[in-house]
C-alpha angles and dihedrals in degrees: 000000000000120000094251093058091043091055091049091049090052089052092051091049089050091054093045090054092043093051092047089050092050091049092048091050093049096044095047093066092210094106102046118152126233126222093269103021119064112207137189094295089066098033093051091064093046092047091054091046090051090049088048092055092046092050091045092054093045092049092046090054092046094046102041105024104030093032094228124151101265102109095111090048089050089053091050091052092046092051090047090052091052090049091049091049091051091046094049093045090049092051095047097049 
């Protein structure tokens, strides 16, 4: 497997683990937020979105500035960011 596909596979595995963690936190009920105090159920989503943006920027720099093989990984992070934006907008409306 070439390095570009391996990087993309690592990114997909990261998002699978992150989504499973968010679901487990939200289903457990132990970390529910109050009206004025956000807890881990809210912060877990924002932490993953922040990590997504950081990884997107790093992979963009590696792919387009440093000319490394991370374009597929960049696409995975970009698609994940779009999905998170749609998910958060759907939850807030």
